[in-house]
N, C-alpha and C positions, 0 to 999 in steps of 0.2 A: 262497513268502519271509514266515515269520513275523514283524507289526509286532513292533517292538525297541525298550519302550520304557526311558528311564533318567533320574535325576534328574540337575541340575543340576550338582551336585555328583559324581556318577561321570564326567557329562562333560568335568569342567576337569581329573579327574585324568590324563584318557585321548588331553591334548593332547599332539601331538605338532610338534618342533621341525625345520625342515629348514634347512640352516646352510650356509653357504659362508666357511672360513676363509682368511687368505692369510697372509701375511708373509716376512721373508729367512730364507736355509738357516739352520738352527740356532734358532730363537730357540723352539723347541717346542708346533710346529703337532700332531706327532703323539700326543705325550705329551697334549695337552691332550684329545686325541680318543678317549684313553685314560681321559677322567675321564667319558665317558657312563654313563649304565648298561647292562651288559651289551652291548660292545659287540664288534660284528666289525672287524676292522678288515681291510678289501682291500687290500692292497699291491701296486699295480701299477708300482711304480717301488723295490722295494727298500731304501727309507727306512724300515722299524717298528724298527732296532735301537733306538732311544732306547725300547722300552716292554721292552726285557731284564730290564728290572727291577721292570716290574710283574707278575709272574704269572697274575694272575686277567683278563691281555685274552687274547683268542684273536687270531691275523692266519691271514689266508689269501695265499699267496703266489702273485701270479698273470702270467699274462702278454699270455693271447689274451682275448678277449671272452666266447668262448663260456666259460671260466675264471669272469668275472667272474659271468657271471647262475649259473653252475653254485651258486659261492660263495652268492650272491644266492639264494638257493632252499634253501642249506644255513642261512642265516640267517630266513627266513620259517619251517622244518622242524624249527629247533631251540632256540627259545624266547629269540633276541634280541633285545635290546630299539633297537639301534642299531646301524645299517650304514654302517661309514666307506669313502668313497670315496677313497685317496691315488695317484693324485693326480688330480682334477676333468682337467687340461690332458692327462694320458695317457688317460683315460678319452674323451674328446671326442677324442681324437685316434684310439683304435681304431671309433667310431660312426662318424666322418666316412669311415674308408676303407671301413669294410662300406656305406655310403651308395653310394658310389665306384663299390663292386664292382657293387653292385645293378643300377646304373644305366651300369653300361661306360662311366665318364670317368676321365678320368686330374684332371681340374681343377674343384675346388667351387664351384658357382655360389650365387645368394641363397639357392634354395627347399633346396640340400644344408642349407646351415646351421641353416636352419627345421627342416631334417626331425631334427637332432641334440639341438636346444631339445627337441623335440616330442617326442623317445626319452625326454631325460632327466627330462622333465615328468611323463612314462609310470611311470619309474622311481618319482620322489616318491612319485605318486599312489597308486602300488600299497602301496609302503611304510606312507603313511599309513593306508590302507582296514586293515592290519593292526598299526596302535601302534604302530609301526614309526619310530626316528626316522632321519635322514639327516643326515651331516657329508661335508663335500666338499671334500679339503685342494686348494689351489692354493699356487704360488709369489707369488710379487710383482713385479711389474714399474713402471717410470717412464715416464710419458707428460709431451706438453706440453700444458699447458691455458692456452692465452693466454701470459701471459707467467711461469707458475708451474710447477714442475714437481708434476706428484700423482701418488699410488700407487696402483696398481690389483690387483686381481687378473692375474697374468698368462693369458691365455687368448687365445687366435685366433680370427682372421675377427670374424665378427658376435658373436659367444657373449660378448666383452669386457662387451655391453653387455646382449642378451639373458638370460643365466643370473644376473645380480644380480636382475635383474629378481623372477625366478619364488620365489626362495628367500623363506626369513621374515627370516632374519639375515646380514647379510656382515659379517663380525669381525674387523679390520685385529691382529693378534697384536703386540706389540713389546715391547721392554723399556724402562723409563722411564729416568731420572739416578740412583735409588736404585737401580736393579739390581732391580728389580719385573719381573715380565713381567704387561702388563695388553693387557685385551681392549677397543680401541677400535671403538664402535658407531656412531657419531654423524659424519657426513662432516666433513668439514674442509676445509680451503684446500690441504693437507697429502697427505690419504689419503680416497679414495671405501668407506662403512661403510655401514651400515642398519640399522633397527632398527622390522621393520614393527609387532612388538606394540605399541612404546610404553611398554614397560612394563623397562625394562634402564635402567640409569643410561649417561651418556656414557662410562665406563668402566669394566669389570667384572672381578673375576677369571677368571680362564683355568680357571675350574669349569664343565664343562657340564650338571654337575647342577643347581649353585648358577644356573646361565642360566632350566632347565628350569621350575627351583621358582619363581623372579620371574613365569618367564612365564604361568605355572598360578596366580597371585596365590596360593600357602602362603604359611602365617604365618610361615616363616621367610624370612628377607631381610635376614641380617648376614651381609656377605662370610668365608669363608672366612680362618681365620686365617695372615696371612703373617709371616713371618721375614724382612722386608728386609736385616735386619743382617747374616745369614750369606752374604744375595744377594747384597753388594754387596763384604763382605770377600775378598782373594784367600786364596786357599786357601794353609794352614800347609805348611811345610817338612815338617812328620812324614806328612801327607795326600798332600804329594808322592812321599815317599817308599812310603808304604806302597800306592798304585796301582801304581807298578813293580812291588813284590815282590809284591802280588797279583797284576798282571796273569800273572806265572809264572808261580804256580801257577794261574790260572784257562786259563794258554794261549790267552790272546787277547790280541790288538792294542791297546794303551791307548789308541796315535794316533786309528787307523781309528774304535773304541770310541767317547771323546772328540768327534772329527768326525762323525759320524754320530749323536751327540745332542745336541750344542750348536756344532756349528759351531768350533770351536778348535781351532788344530793340535798345543798341547802343552799338558798339565796346568798347568806356569806360569802359563795362561790363567787354571783356572778359576774361580770363587769357591768361598769354604768349602762352601757348599751344592749346587754343582756337583761338586765331589768328592766331597764326603760320598755323593751320589747314583751317582758310579762306583763307589766302593769296596761297595758293597752290591753293585750288579750285579756285580761281580767276582766278589764271596763267594757270591752266590745258582747264580751259574755253576759256580764250584769244585765247591759242595754238589752242585749237579743231576749234573755228570759221575762224583762217588762213587756218587750213588743209581746212576745205573747203572748201575753193576758191585757192588750188593748193601750199599752201606753208607750209612748215618741219618745226618749228623752231627749233627741239633739230639739226636737221641736217647744217640748216643755222650756226646758234651758239654757235655749238657743245656741247649743254649742255640740260638737260631735263629743262621742260620749270620751273618748282617749283625753278631750281638755277638761270632762269632768273631775273636781278637788274632792277628795273624799268626805269634805263636810258638806258638801252640795248634795255628795250623793244621800250620806245621810238625811239630811234635813228635807227632798226629794220624798224619799222613802217616809219619812216622817208624816208628811202632808197626805199622801196615796193611801197611809193607814187612815187618817182620819176622816178622809174623803168615801172609804169603804167603810168605816164603821156605823 
C-alpha cells in the first residue's frame, strides 16, 4: 500500500461524526437525520414518512439484518456521505437475534451483549474509514436515578451504557417553551447527553451539517435561522381547511401523515410552521402522482407544486379530465 500524506487542513475536512440522537415520538428525529450530507436512511421501523417533503433524501426500507447490510453496501458503492440507522433499538435487536442463533441459545448472556457492541463498533469504524458519517436514531425512556427521573436512549440490556460510550455525540432532541426544536448535547439532571468533541454549545440547532461544521472547526459557526414565531403560533383555520382539501387531491390520510411527522392526532394541534410543512408534502405528493402518468405540474402551471393554490389545482385537474375524455 502506498504511503498517503495529507495536509492537516485536508484531514479536517475528512472528519466524520458518529452520533446517537434520541427523543420522544414526533419530535423530528428522522427529519434531523435528513439534514445530514447525502444521507441514506435505513428505515427499520417504517418511520421515514416525515421525510416525504424532502425529495433529496433516499430511504432504504428494510426488514432483516441481511437487508441492512445490503443497504450499507449500496451506500458505500454509491457516494453517500451519511448512513442513518432508524432505529438503533431495532438494529441491536436483530444483531442480538443473529448472535443467539449462532450460539444456539434462547437467552442472552453478558458476552452476547458485548458481541452486539463489537459489531456496532465495527460498522462505525468501517464507515469512518470511507469518510461516511453515522447517525443512530433511538426512542427515549425514563429511568430513576436515585431520587430523580432521567431521560436516556431506549436501549436494551447492557447496550444502554455501552452504545452511548462508543459514539462521538449523544443528542437529546426536544421542544423548548417557545416551540423551537433544540438538540441538547450536554448532560443534565434531567437527561443524558454527550459531546466528545467539546466544540458544541449546550444546545444546538437540529441541523447535522451545522454540527459537522462546528466539530470540524470551520469558519461558519452561526446557527441556522429558525422562525420561532411560526413554530409556536397555532395553525390558522385557512391552513387547516387547506390540509383537508389537499389531502383529498393527494389521496393521503392527513391524520396518519401528521401523526407520523409530528406525533399529533389532528391538524388542529399543528403550529403554523408544521401546517406549512404538511401542505408542502401533500402538494408534492399530488404533483408526483401526476408526473407518474405523464403530467408535469411545474411546467404546465409555471410554478413549483408548493406554490400552487387549491383553486389552481382543481382547475388543472378539470382541464386534464377534459383532455383525456
